[in-house]
MMTF fields as JSON, N, C-alpha, C and O atoms, coordinates in Angstrom:
{
  "mmtfVersion": "1.0.0",
  "mmtfProducer": "UNKNOWN",
  "numBonds": 331,
  "numAtoms": 332,
  "numGroups": 83,
  "numChains": 1,
  "numModels": 1,
  "chainsPerModel": [1],
  "groupsPerChain": [83],
  "chainIdList": ["A"],
  "bondAtomList": [4, 2, 8, 6, 12, 10, 16, 14, 20, 18, 24, 22, 28, 26, 32, 30, 36, 34, 40, 38, 44, 42, 48, 46, 52, 50, 56, 54, 60, 58, 64, 62, 68, 66, 72, 70, 76, 74, 80, 78, 84, 82, 88, 86, 92, 90, 96, 94, 100, 98, 104, 102, 108, 106, 112, 110, 116, 114, 120, 118, 124, 122, 128, 126, 132, 130, 136, 134, 140, 138, 144, 142, 148, 146, 152, 150, 156, 154, 160, 158, 164, 162, 168, 166, 172, 170, 176, 174, 180, 178, 184, 182, 188, 186, 192, 190, 196, 194, 200, 198, 204, 202, 208, 206, 212, 210, 216, 214, 220, 218, 224, 222, 228, 226, 232, 230, 236, 234, 240, 238, 244, 242, 248, 246, 252, 250, 256, 254, 260, 258, 264, 262, 268, 266, 272, 270, 276, 274, 280, 278, 284, 282, 288, 286, 292, 290, 296, 294, 300, 298, 304, 302, 308, 306, 312, 310, 316, 314, 320, 318, 324, 322, 328, 326],
  "bondOrderList": [1, 1, 1, 1, 1, 1, 1, 1, 1, 1, 1, 1, 1, 1, 1, 1, 1, 1, 1, 1, 1, 1, 1, 1, 1, 1, 1, 1, 1, 1, 1, 1, 1, 1, 1, 1, 1, 1, 1, 1, 1, 1, 1, 1, 1, 1, 1, 1, 1, 1, 1, 1, 1, 1, 1, 1, 1, 1, 1, 1, 1, 1, 1, 1, 1, 1, 1, 1, 1, 1, 1, 1, 1, 1, 1, 1, 1, 1, 1, 1, 1, 1],
  "groupList": [{"groupName": "MET", "atomNameList": ["N", "CA", "C", "O"], "elementList": ["N", "C", "C", "O"], "formalChargeList": [0, 0, 0, 0], "bondAtomList": [1, 0, 2, 1, 3, 2], "bondOrderList": [1, 1, 2], "singleLetterCode": "M", "chemCompType": "L-PEPTIDE LINKING"}, {"groupName": "ILE", "atomNameList": ["N", "CA", "C", "O"], "elementList": ["N", "C", "C", "O"], "formalChargeList": [0, 0, 0, 0], "bondAtomList": [1, 0, 2, 1, 3, 2], "bondOrderList": [1, 1, 2], "singleLetterCode": "I", "chemCompType": "L-PEPTIDE LINKING"}, {"groupName": "LYS", "atomNameList": ["N", "CA", "C", "O"], "elementList": ["N", "C", "C", "O"], "formalChargeList": [0, 0, 0, 0], "bondAtomList": [1, 0, 2, 1, 3, 2], "bondOrderList": [1, 1, 2], "singleLetterCode": "K", "chemCompType": "L-PEPTIDE LINKING"}, {"groupName": "LEU", "atomNameList": ["N", "CA", "C", "O"], "elementList": ["N", "C", "C", "O"], "formalChargeList": [0, 0, 0, 0], "bondAtomList": [1, 0, 2, 1, 3, 2], "bondOrderList": [1, 1, 2], "singleLetterCode": "L", "chemCompType": "L-PEPTIDE LINKING"}, {"groupName": "TYR", "atomNameList": ["N", "CA", "C", "O"], "elementList": ["N", "C", "C", "O"], "formalChargeList": [0, 0, 0, 0], "bondAtomList": [1, 0, 2, 1, 3, 2], "bondOrderList": [1, 1, 2], "singleLetterCode": "Y", "chemCompType": "L-PEPTIDE LINKING"}, {"groupName": "PHE", "atomNameList": ["N", "CA", "C", "O"], "elementList": ["N", "C", "C", "O"], "formalChargeList": [0, 0, 0, 0], "bondAtomList": [1, 0, 2, 1, 3, 2], "bondOrderList": [1, 1, 2], "singleLetterCode": "F", "chemCompType": "L-PEPTIDE LINKING"}, {"groupName": "ALA", "atomNameList": ["N", "CA", "C", "O"], "elementList": ["N", "C", "C", "O"], "formalChargeList": [0, 0, 0, 0], "bondAtomList": [1, 0, 2, 1, 3, 2], "bondOrderList": [1, 1, 2], "singleLetterCode": "A", "chemCompType": "L-PEPTIDE LINKING"}, {"groupName": "ARG", "atomNameList": ["N", "CA", "C", "O"], "elementList": ["N", "C", "C", "O"], "formalChargeList": [0, 0, 0, 0], "bondAtomList": [1, 0, 2, 1, 3, 2], "bondOrderList": [1, 1, 2], "singleLetterCode": "R", "chemCompType": "L-PEPTIDE LINKING"}, {"groupName": "GLU", "atomNameList": ["N", "CA", "C", "O"], "elementList": ["N", "C", "C", "O"], "formalChargeList": [0, 0, 0, 0], "bondAtomList": [1, 0, 2, 1, 3, 2], "bondOrderList": [1, 1, 2], "singleLetterCode": "E", "chemCompType": "L-PEPTIDE LINKING"}, {"groupName": "GLY", "atomNameList": ["N", "CA", "C", "O"], "elementList": ["N", "C", "C", "O"], "formalChargeList": [0, 0, 0, 0], "bondAtomList": [1, 0, 2, 1, 3, 2], "bondOrderList": [1, 1, 2], "singleLetterCode": "G", "chemCompType": "PEPTIDE LINKING"}, {"groupName": "SER", "atomNameList": ["N", "CA", "C", "O"], "elementList": ["N", "C", "C", "O"], "formalChargeList": [0, 0, 0, 0], "bondAtomList": [1, 0, 2, 1, 3, 2], "bondOrderList": [1, 1, 2], "singleLetterCode": "S", "chemCompType": "L-PEPTIDE LINKING"}, {"groupName": "ASP", "atomNameList": ["N", "CA", "C", "O"], "elementList": ["N", "C", "C", "O"], "formalChargeList": [0, 0, 0, 0], "bondAtomList": [1, 0, 2, 1, 3, 2], "bondOrderList": [1, 1, 2], "singleLetterCode": "D", "chemCompType": "L-PEPTIDE LINKING"}, {"groupName": "HIS", "atomNameList": ["N", "CA", "C", "O"], "elementList": ["N", "C", "C", "O"], "formalChargeList": [0, 0, 0, 0], "bondAtomList": [1, 0, 2, 1, 3, 2], "bondOrderList": [1, 1, 2], "singleLetterCode": "H", "chemCompType": "L-PEPTIDE LINKING"}, {"groupName": "THR", "atomNameList": ["N", "CA", "C", "O"], "elementList": ["N", "C", "C", "O"], "formalChargeList": [0, 0, 0, 0], "bondAtomList": [1, 0, 2, 1, 3, 2], "bondOrderList": [1, 1, 2], "singleLetterCode": "T", "chemCompType": "L-PEPTIDE LINKING"}, {"groupName": "VAL", "atomNameList": ["N", "CA", "C", "O"], "elementList": ["N", "C", "C", "O"], "formalChargeList": [0, 0, 0, 0], "bondAtomList": [1, 0, 2, 1, 3, 2], "bondOrderList": [1, 1, 2], "singleLetterCode": "V", "chemCompType": "L-PEPTIDE LINKING"}, {"groupName": "GLN", "atomNameList": ["N", "CA", "C", "O"], "elementList": ["N", "C", "C", "O"], "formalChargeList": [0, 0, 0, 0], "bondAtomList": [1, 0, 2, 1, 3, 2], "bondOrderList": [1, 1, 2], "singleLetterCode": "Q", "chemCompType": "L-PEPTIDE LINKING"}, {"groupName": "TRP", "atomNameList": ["N", "CA", "C", "O"], "elementList": ["N", "C", "C", "O"], "formalChargeList": [0, 0, 0, 0], "bondAtomList": [1, 0, 2, 1, 3, 2], "bondOrderList": [1, 1, 2], "singleLetterCode": "W", "chemCompType": "L-PEPTIDE LINKING"}, {"groupName": "ASN", "atomNameList": ["N", "CA", "C", "O"], "elementList": ["N", "C", "C", "O"], "formalChargeList": [0, 0, 0, 0], "bondAtomList": [1, 0, 2, 1, 3, 2], "bondOrderList": [1, 1, 2], "singleLetterCode": "N", "chemCompType": "L-PEPTIDE LINKING"}, {"groupName": "PRO", "atomNameList": ["N", "CA", "C", "O"], "elementList": ["N", "C", "C", "O"], "formalChargeList": [0, 0, 0, 0], "bondAtomList": [1, 0, 2, 1, 3, 2], "bondOrderList": [1, 1, 2], "singleLetterCode": "P", "chemCompType": "L-PEPTIDE LINKING"}],
  "groupTypeList": [0, 1, 2, 3, 3, 4, 5, 6, 7, 3, 7, 8, 6, 3, 9, 1, 10, 8, 8, 11, 4, 6, 12, 11, 13, 6, 3, 13, 14, 6, 10, 3, 14, 15, 14, 3, 13, 6, 7, 9, 9, 14, 16, 12, 8, 8, 5, 9, 9, 2, 2, 13, 1, 7, 6, 6, 1, 17, 15, 14, 3, 14, 2, 10, 11, 6, 14, 1, 6, 11, 9, 11, 8, 14, 6, 5, 5, 18, 18, 14, 13, 9, 9],
  "groupIdList": [1, 2, 3, 4, 5, 6, 7, 8, 9, 10, 11, 12, 13, 14, 15, 16, 17, 18, 19, 20, 21, 22, 23, 24, 25, 26, 27, 28, 29, 30, 31, 32, 33, 34, 35, 36, 37, 38, 39, 40, 41, 42, 43, 44, 45, 46, 47, 48, 49, 50, 51, 52, 53, 54, 55, 56, 57, 58, 59, 60, 61, 62, 63, 64, 65, 66, 67, 68, 69, 70, 71, 72, 73, 74, 75, 76, 77, 78, 79, 80, 81, 82, 83],
  "secStructList": [7, 3, 3, 3, 3, 3, 7, 6, 2, 2, 2, 2, 2, 2, 1, 7, 1, 3, 3, 3, 3, 7, 7, 1, 1, 7, 3, 3, 2, 2, 2, 2, 2, 2, 2, 2, 2, 6, 6, 7, 2, 2, 2, 2, 2, 2, 2, 1, 6, 6, 7, 7, 7, 3, 3, 3, 3, 6, 6, 3, 3, 3, 7, 6, 6, 7, 3, 3, 7, 6, 6, 7, 3, 3, 3, 3, 3, 7, 7, 7, 7, 7, 7],
  "xCoordList": [116.198, 116.217, 115.338, 115.424, 114.508, 113.71, 114.023, 114.41, 113.852, 114.071, 112.712, 111.812, 112.577, 111.353, 111.601, 112.603, 110.68, 110.757, 109.536, 108.424, 109.744, 108.658, 108.614, 109.642, 107.417, 107.263, 106.291, 105.468, 106.405, 105.497, 105.386, 106.401, 104.152, 103.973, 104.592, 104.992, 104.676, 105.305, 106.783, 107.288, 107.468, 108.892, 109.103, 110.026, 108.239, 108.358, 108.084, 108.836, 107.026, 106.648, 107.65, 107.985, 108.126, 109.019, 110.466, 111.256, 110.804, 112.166, 113.172, 114.378, 112.68, 113.563, 112.883, 111.655, 113.674, 113.104, 113.198, 112.457, 114.105, 114.231, 114.963, 115.655, 114.788, 115.51, 115.52, 114.659, 116.493, 116.523, 115.878, 116.119, 115.054, 114.33, 114.589, 114.288, 115.146, 115.384, 114.187, 113.665, 113.76, 112.609, 112.881, 113.622, 112.268, 112.477, 111.3, 111.432, 110.153, 108.951, 108.365, 108.74, 107.447, 106.763, 105.967, 105.372, 105.968, 105.256, 104.284, 104.541, 103.165, 102.288, 102.406, 102.991, 101.858, 101.858, 101.146, 101.621, 100.019, 99.26, 100.074, 100.06, 100.783, 101.569, 102.759, 103.153, 103.335, 104.421, 103.905, 104.577, 102.735, 102.136, 101.917, 102.13, 101.495, 101.326, 102.654, 102.703, 103.721, 105.05, 105.468, 105.968, 105.266, 105.649, 104.804, 105.326, 103.518, 102.632, 103.08, 103.013, 103.533, 103.95, 105.197, 105.529, 105.888, 107.044, 106.609, 107.424, 105.328, 104.781, 105.062, 105.642, 104.645, 104.876, 104.359, 103.225, 105.203, 104.809, 104.506, 103.689, 105.155, 104.881, 103.431, 102.741, 102.982, 101.594, 100.646, 99.599, 101.006, 100.161, 100.012, 98.919, 101.086, 101.058, 100.535, 99.844, 100.851, 100.454, 99.226, 98.549, 98.927, 97.759, 96.585, 96.713, 95.466, 94.312, 93.662, 93.621, 93.16, 92.31, 93.01, 92.364, 94.31, 95.01, 95.149, 95.443, 94.935, 95.053, 96.48, 97.038, 97.051, 98.4, 98.365, 97.778, 98.993, 99.114, 100.472, 101.404, 100.575, 101.841, 102.118, 101.203, 103.388, 103.835, 104.986, 105.843, 104.986, 106.102, 106.793, 106.175, 108.073, 108.857, 108.156, 108.088, 107.641, 107.018, 105.682, 105.261, 105.015, 103.683, 102.734, 102.972, 101.655, 100.678, 100.081, 99.738, 99.963, 99.451, 98.419, 98.31, 97.664, 96.711, 97.404, 98.532, 96.713, 97.32, 97.64, 98.441, 97.03, 97.312, 98.468, 98.766, 99.116, 100.243, 101.407, 101.719, 102.039, 103.159, 104.46, 104.701, 105.291, 106.578, 107.67, 107.75, 108.506, 109.598, 110.922, 111.08, 111.854, 113.183, 113.763, 113.677, 114.348, 114.926, 113.97, 114.382, 112.691, 111.715, 111.939, 112.526, 111.454, 111.408, 109.944, 109.102, 109.645, 108.271, 108.203, 108.91, 107.346, 107.186, 105.835, 104.823, 105.832, 104.603, 104.412, 105.358, 103.175, 102.883, 101.4, 100.592, 101.037, 99.616, 98.959, 99.651, 97.636, 96.95, 97.197, 97.302, 97.285, 97.507, 96.156, 95.22, 96.068, 94.846, 95.192, 96.322, 94.242, 94.462, 93.468, 92.556, 93.657, 92.762, 92.343, 91.582],
  "yCoordList": [98.499, 98.809, 100.046, 101.029, 99.973, 101.134, 101.46, 100.587, 102.715, 103.145, 103.267, 103.938, 102.608, 102.678, 103.561, 103.41, 104.485, 105.384, 105.17, 105.001, 105.178, 104.985, 106.188, 106.608, 106.74, 107.941, 107.727, 106.811, 108.588, 108.666, 107.319, 106.699, 106.864, 105.64, 104.418, 103.477, 104.421, 103.296, 103.207, 102.128, 104.332, 104.357, 103.871, 103.103, 104.326, 103.927, 102.432, 101.744, 101.938, 100.529, 99.583, 98.54, 99.951, 99.073, 99.169, 98.246, 100.286, 100.465, 100.866, 100.852, 101.227, 101.716, 102.876, 102.973, 103.747, 104.873, 104.688, 105.322, 103.823, 103.589, 102.283, 101.744, 101.796, 100.603, 100.589, 101.19, 99.904, 99.655, 98.3, 97.347, 98.224, 96.991, 96.595, 97.353, 95.407, 94.875, 94.025, 93.249, 94.174, 93.413, 92.917, 93.535, 91.795, 91.183, 91.368, 91.168, 91.748, 91.87, 93.268, 94.018, 93.606, 94.892, 94.956, 93.968, 96.115, 96.311, 97.461, 98.456, 97.312, 98.441, 98.706, 97.908, 99.809, 100.083, 98.95, 98.494, 98.494, 97.419, 96.133, 95.475, 95.767, 94.53, 94.676, 93.706, 95.866, 96.094, 95.997, 95.429, 96.537, 96.425, 94.954, 94.557, 94.141, 92.706, 92.047, 91.207, 92.423, 91.883, 92.272, 91.438, 93.529, 93.997, 93.319, 92.942, 93.16, 92.487, 91.045, 90.542, 90.388, 88.985, 88.788, 87.653, 89.857, 89.731, 89.276, 88.797, 89.428, 88.963, 89.911, 90.982, 89.504, 90.281, 91.701, 91.938, 92.643, 94.048, 94.548, 95.453, 93.97, 94.357, 94.036, 94.841, 92.858, 92.473, 93.382, 93.776, 93.71, 94.587, 95.968, 96.535, 96.51, 97.876, 97.965, 98.925, 96.987, 97.061, 96.222, 96.491, 95.226, 94.388, 94.909, 95.874, 94.273, 94.633, 95.936, 96.298, 96.63, 97.787, 99.133, 100.171, 99.145, 100.417, 101.092, 100.441, 102.386, 103.155, 103.67, 104.245, 103.458, 103.933, 104.652, 104.163, 105.807, 106.563, 106.257, 105.86, 106.445, 106.218, 107.367, 107.978, 107.642, 108.627, 108.008, 107.322, 108.261, 107.854, 109.123, 109.988, 109.227, 110.41, 111.693, 112.675, 111.662, 112.793, 113.231, 114.371, 112.329, 112.601, 111.551, 110.353, 111.995, 111.053, 110.209, 110.721, 108.914, 107.999, 107.056, 106.923, 106.406, 105.376, 104.013, 103.885, 103.018, 101.69, 101.014, 100.08, 101.468, 100.848, 101.516, 101.15, 102.494, 103.181, 102.212, 101.413, 102.297, 101.416, 102.027, 103.226, 101.177, 101.595, 101.175, 100.011, 102.129, 101.845, 101.717, 102.236, 101.025, 100.9, 102.298, 103.159, 102.518, 103.814, 104.753, 105.816, 104.379, 105.236, 105.245, 104.327, 106.307, 106.421, 106.305, 107.074, 105.345, 105.12, 105.406, 104.788, 106.347, 106.716, 106.226, 106.343, 105.674, 105.223, 106.015, 106.234, 106.442, 107.215, 107.112, 106.851, 107.317, 107.315, 108.587, 109.567, 108.587, 109.794, 110.935, 110.718, 112.129, 113.311, 113.834, 113.954, 114.142, 114.736, 116.047, 116.255, 116.902, 118.201, 118.418, 117.618, 119.497, 119.738, 121.154, 121.5],
  "zCoordList": [62.186, 63.599, 63.822, 63.085, 64.838, 65.231, 66.686, 67.464, 67.035, 68.418, 69.093, 68.589, 70.242, 71.031, 72.242, 72.941, 72.481, 73.629, 74.506, 74.005, 75.817, 76.779, 77.71, 78.242, 77.905, 78.719, 79.871, 79.853, 80.863, 82.014, 82.728, 83.045, 82.982, 83.771, 83.103, 83.788, 81.771, 81.075, 81.434, 81.743, 81.394, 81.738, 83.166, 83.44, 84.074, 85.479, 85.66, 86.35, 85.052, 85.223, 84.561, 85.12, 83.367, 82.612, 83.086, 82.884, 83.716, 84.207, 83.141, 83.387, 81.947, 80.883, 80.178, 80.168, 79.594, 78.865, 77.354, 76.602, 76.908, 75.466, 75.203, 76.067, 73.987, 73.536, 72.021, 71.38, 71.455, 70.022, 69.785, 70.526, 68.742, 68.452, 67.001, 66.078, 66.81, 65.469, 65.06, 65.861, 63.825, 63.336, 61.923, 61.159, 61.598, 60.287, 59.342, 58.134, 59.886, 59.068, 59.215, 60.115, 58.324, 58.41, 59.708, 60.138, 60.311, 61.575, 61.471, 60.793, 62.153, 62.43, 63.924, 64.657, 64.369, 65.805, 66.538, 67.578, 66.012, 66.664, 66.763, 67.803, 65.697, 65.753, 66.69, 67.337, 66.776, 67.729, 69.161, 70.022, 69.423, 70.759, 71.108, 72.253, 70.137, 70.388, 70.756, 71.654, 70.069, 70.368, 71.783, 72.537, 72.139, 73.476, 74.549, 75.598, 74.301, 75.251, 75.481, 76.603, 74.425, 74.513, 75.365, 75.707, 75.713, 76.61, 78.002, 78.79, 78.292, 79.566, 80.719, 80.535, 81.901, 83.114, 83.02, 82.603, 83.414, 83.422, 82.012, 81.841, 81.0, 79.612, 79.257, 78.631, 79.661, 79.415, 80.189, 79.674, 81.408, 82.226, 81.602, 81.612, 81.063, 80.531, 79.098, 78.758, 78.256, 76.849, 76.521, 75.529, 77.321, 77.093, 77.902, 78.655, 77.741, 78.558, 78.157, 76.981, 79.148, 78.887, 79.04, 78.902, 79.319, 79.473, 78.113, 77.11, 78.094, 76.864, 76.728, 77.662, 75.568, 75.279, 73.939, 72.973, 73.891, 72.642, 72.029, 72.728, 70.725, 70.033, 69.076, 68.523, 68.898, 67.92, 67.135, 67.693, 65.843, 64.999, 64.536, 63.915, 64.84, 64.485, 64.937, 64.197, 66.154, 66.846, 66.25, 66.441, 65.529, 64.994, 65.564, 65.411, 66.225, 66.771, 65.651, 64.585, 65.908, 64.883, 65.486, 66.705, 64.604, 65.017, 64.978, 64.503, 65.48, 65.618, 64.282, 64.246, 63.187, 61.892, 61.144, 60.008, 61.778, 61.142, 60.95, 61.833, 59.789, 59.455, 59.967, 59.825, 60.564, 61.111, 60.13, 59.74, 59.737, 58.802, 59.552, 60.657, 58.937, 59.519, 59.746, 58.87, 60.911, 61.253, 61.962, 62.427, 62.054, 62.74, 64.245, 64.817, 64.862, 66.317, 66.724, 66.261, 67.588, 68.034, 69.528, 70.324, 69.895, 71.301, 71.802, 71.11, 73.017, 73.669, 74.952, 75.708, 75.189, 76.393, 76.704, 75.813, 77.976, 78.327, 77.801, 77.525, 77.659, 77.207, 78.193, 79.4, 77.666, 78.497, 78.96, 78.17, 80.239, 80.77, 81.441, 81.881, 81.514, 82.152, 83.267, 83.479, 83.965, 85.078, 85.194, 86.097]
}
């Protein structure tokens, strides 16, 4: 089981801030994004296409090929911009 966290526009669009996700196979961030995109609807809109999403595993920024282990916390958020 892994804990998924959603921040900023993702939390607003999806209507949830976190969920527990059970998986049977090894996951990378990229494969998890594919699973979330396949949920369709707003999930496809937010995780599919051209929108940029950052990910962190256990509060460390990672690339899409990072491997997710059982018990990890995976956070998704849009890129941070400043002004």
